[in-house]
N, C-alpha and C positions, 0 to 999 in steps of 0.2 A: 647317852647317848645310844643311839643306834648301832648295830654291828656293821660293819663294810658288807655282812651276806646279805644282813638287812634290808640295807636302803636297794642293792642290786635287786632283788627281788620284788622288792616293794616297784621299780620305776618301771621294770620288766610285766610286771601282770595289773597296770592301769589302765581302765578302759576309757577308750574316747568319747565323751555325751556331745558337749558344743564347740561347735570353729567359731570366735569372734572375731579372727583376723586370718587371709590366707591369699600368701602371693609365694608360688612355687614352692605351695607347703601352707600346712599351718602352721602358723607365724602365735597363734596366742589361743589357747582353747582350755577344756575343762576335762575332766575325769571323775573316774570312782574306781574303789581301789574294792579288793571283792566285797567286805566288808559294807558297802558303798558309802565311804569317804569319801569324800568331793577333794580335787585339789584343783589347784590355777596353774598352767603352765606355760611361760611367758617366753621366748626365742628371745634372747640376750645378742650374742652375733655366731659370723660364720667365721674363721680364720682358718690358716694353714694347719692352726693347727687341730682343729676340730672345729662343733659348732657347738656352743653351751646355749643351757637354759637352764633356767630357774622357775622349779615347784616349789609350790605350799600349802599345806594343806586349807579350808575353809568349812566356816558353817554355812547351812543353809543359810539362814538371814542374811549372810554377807554376801555372800553369791547373787541372791534376789536383792541386794541392795545396789549392787555391780548393776546387774543384767537392767534396772529398772533404772540409772541416770541415780543414783542417790548422792552413789560415794565411786569418785574417779579411780580411774587404774592405775596411776603411781601408791596412792594415797594407799590401796588394798594392797598390793606386792611390797609396799616399804615397813606394811606393819602387820603382816604376819599374827594374827591371834593366839596364836603359839608359843611367840618368838620368834618359831623356830623358821628353814628353808632350807631348800637343796639344790645347790650349786651341784649339776648336771653337765659333760662334758663327751660327747661322741668321737671318739676318736676311733677310726676303720672298723668300726658297728664294735669297739669296744668303751664301755661306760666308765669313768672316774667322777663319784658321786662326794661329795664334800656335805657335813649339813653343817651349817647358819648363823651364826646368832642373827638378828634383826637390823644392829646395829652395823653386824658386818656387810648387809645387802648395799653394796658402790649404786650410787642416783644414778652415775651417770649409763646402767642397765635399761633407767624404766624408761620410759613414754612421759611427756610433757605431760606435768600437773591438769593441764586441759582439756586433756583425754580423757573422755567417758564412752564406755558405753551406754545404743540408747537400742533395745532390741525391746521389741513392742511387745509383753507378754505380763497375763493379766498376774495379778498378785494374791488371788485365791485359790484352792486347789479346783484340776478338771476334776466334773463328775466321772463317776465309774461306774454308772447305770444311772435309765433314766426311769418315771414313774411309773413306765408299763412295765418293764422288768424288776423292779425291786418293789412295787402292792403285793404281786402274789405272795412270794417269797416270806415279806413282813405281816402279812395279811394285816397289810395298814394301810388306810388311806395313803397316798403322799401326795404333796400339792408341793411345787416347786415355784417361785416365784424369781425374776430374775428383775430387778428395776436398774434401767439400764438412765443414767442419767443426762443431760444434753453436753456436758464438756466428759465426755468419753470416761469417764476416772475410774478405777476401780476400786477405789476409798468410797464412803460415805460418811458422816456426821453422826457420830452415837445420837445426840438427838430423834435428828430425824428420820434417822433408823426405829430408832424406839416409838413414834409415833407412827410411822407405816405399819407396822409391828403392831399394837396397840391398835392402832385404828382397823386394819386388815380382822385382828382375831374378835372383835365387837361385834364387826360382819356375821364373821361364820357364826357367832352364838346368837347374832337375831335370825340367820339363817335356816336355824334350825328348830325356830321355832316352828309350828305347823302356819303356814300360811292360810290358814279357816281360820285359828283363834286371832281373839280380840288381847293383845297382848303389849303392855306398858314398861316392864321388864323383862327381861329373861330369867326365867326358874334357874333355881341352883342346880340340881339334877341336869337341867338343860347343860347348865355350861359344864358340870362333870363331863360329861357325855363329848361335850362338844369340843373341848381344850387340843388344840393343835400345839405338838413340840417341836423346836427348833433342832433336828438333826443334826444341819453342816451348813457350812458355805461353800460354795462353787464359785466359779470365773463364769461370768456372763455379764460385762459389766459389775453390780453387783448383787449376788445368788444367793437366794433363803432356802434349803427348802426344809420343809415341816410336815411330820407324820401325826396321826391321830394317837390318843393312848392306846395300847393294848390290841388287841384282833380285834375284825371286823369279824365277827361271826354267822350276823345276819346282815342280807343282801339291805337296800336303801333304810339304813336307820338314819336319825338325822343329822350327824357328821357328813353319811352319805349325799343328801340329797344338800343341805348347804355349799359342801362343795360344788357339786355341780352346779346349783345357780347362781355362783360366784364366780365358777367359768362362764355360764353364760352368760351373765350380765356383762361382765368385762371382754366377750366376743363383740358385742350388742356397740359398746362406745365407739365403733368402728363404723358405727351410722349413727351419729348424736342428737336426730334430728326423732327419730323412734324410741330413743332411751324414754323419756319421759313415759311416755303410754304403757311401757311394756314392763315400769318397773312397779306398774301398781298392782300388776299382779299376786305383787309381793304385801303384807301387814303395814302397816306404820311405820312399829319400827324397827324393821330392813329396810326401809323408805331410808328414814332418815340416816341411819349408820351407816347406807352406802353414800350417799349422796355427802357424808365427811369422810368419809377414803376417800371419795375425787377429790376434796380441796385440797384431803394433806398431804395425795402423791402431784397436786399442781403446785401442790407451794414447796415440795420440796423435786420439783422440776428434773421428773424422769416419763421413763415410758417403761411400760408392766412387759413381760412376754412370762404369761403361767405355763404349765403343763398338770395337769389333774390325774391320779390313774386309780382305781381301785381294784380293791383285789379278788373283784365279780368280773374285773374286764371293761367297764367302762371308763373310759378316758378323753381328754380333754386339752388339746394343744389350743390356743387365744392369744391373741395380743395387742394390744392399744396403743396409741404414741401419745403423746403427751399433748399434740396440737387436739386432736380427738376428745383426747378426758378434758381439756380444759374445755372445749366448745359444748361441750356433755354436761359438764358442769352449767357451766352460762345457757342452755339451755334450758336447765333444772331448776336455776334459781331466777328466771323466769314465769317458772310453772310453777307457782306457791302452790298445789295444791299438791304437790309431790313429796308433801312434808304433813300435809292436812286434809284430815277425815272429820265428816259429819256420821254422831250416832244417838243413839238413843239408848239408855241406860236408868234401871230403877234403883232410883237413891233415896235418901230421908233428907228433906231441904230442913238445914241448922242455921243457915245464917245470910240477912243479905242487909245489904245496905245502897238503897238506892242511888245517892247523893253520889257515894262514891263506886256505881256503877260494880258492888263486890257482890258475890258471891260464895259460899260452902255447903258442899254437900259430903252424905257421907257415904260408900257405895254399898251393893250387897254385902261384895268382900272386906267391908271395913276401911278398904282404903279412902283419904278423905282429899278430895279437892277440893282448888279454889280457883278462881280466877275472874271475869267482868262481865255484868246483863251485855246484854245487846240492846240495843237504840229502843228498840220496838216493844222490850220489859221495863223502860222508864216509868206507865204510868200502870202497870201491871201490879195489884193486889193480891201480896205474899203473905203467908200462915204459914210459922215457924213457929216447933217443927212441922213436919208434913214427911208421908210419903209421896213418892214426885216418881211421873216418867219425867226422864231430862233431854232433850233433842241440846247435844251437846255441840262446837266444831272444838276437833282437840290439833294441837300441832306439836308437835317433835323437832328439836332444834339440836345441834349440838355448838355450844360455845367455843370453838378457835382459840380463846386462852385458858379455857381449862380444859379442852376434850371433851366438857361432861355434859350428860344429855338436861334439855333442858322441856318440861311441858305448859302448856297454856293454853286453859279453856275458855272458851266462851260459848254462855246459857243463850240458848237462839230461843227454846220455847222450853215451856212444861203441861203437862198433864196431871 
């Protein structure tokens, strides 16, 4: 048990933090001591003998639960976490302090069990620096994204958050590939360079801070280009009618993955706000409402060419079955692709095996059940 002098010193050294009830002075509020420990202070009564208060220590977690209305005021006051409280009476400027066990806290001192605090406050920490401030200091790309739920909740299901972050990372991978290159998968070295790390959460409905790995030594590297492109594409979502045409400046893999990212955001029922900054002074602040994300996705779904392309490839024809419209090719890089024959080739004569120049329609889609990419091929012609 603390000495009388220690308890007096503690009470006099508390610094008020937040006031929850005020009538002719604060009646229920919080304080911190010199080492940051939180205390709740609750007014009991005022009599001829003086004014009585109840003081008790509280953890940050229980304090947050109280403020968010997850637990009642009486419940918190009657059940101090360390099993003790302080009964304090102020009489003509002098303090009388008595340490109580939890069982000695009188129920008549407390409010009704139905009394709750309802303070609109985020359950996530507040950002202490913006990407523009942090990027030069950290020498890393910084990308903050806030998922704002339609329910305006500060919580998000783990499954939905996981799908959002995975779709976001896969889109960054694809955007990191040179848009002039014809790619069907992201090279491993590009993945290594363009992986982003979740380095914190912050209050903004549900905010996630991501940073690139290591220092950004060179301006306009793969990841900087990817994050800048992602910011630009999110900004364009405010004009759904132009999304499909603008998306065509990217390679087909990037188009497919961005379309899937939109689908995941629609399923999660979120709007987004993004802030990106590079160590080299580039930055962008963009946002997209859930309505515009949904409308943009509808436009892309109606525009099949957004994830299809017609290309010519040098290959070796190794299999054909006209009756089942089947073909198989080995590309110059060793990849084997299989698909359907166009109807115009139904009566064509094929020589197997043979070296050909194949005209192909390639389509990339992401399976909504597995989140895995699937490529389909149609052989349109061969030379």
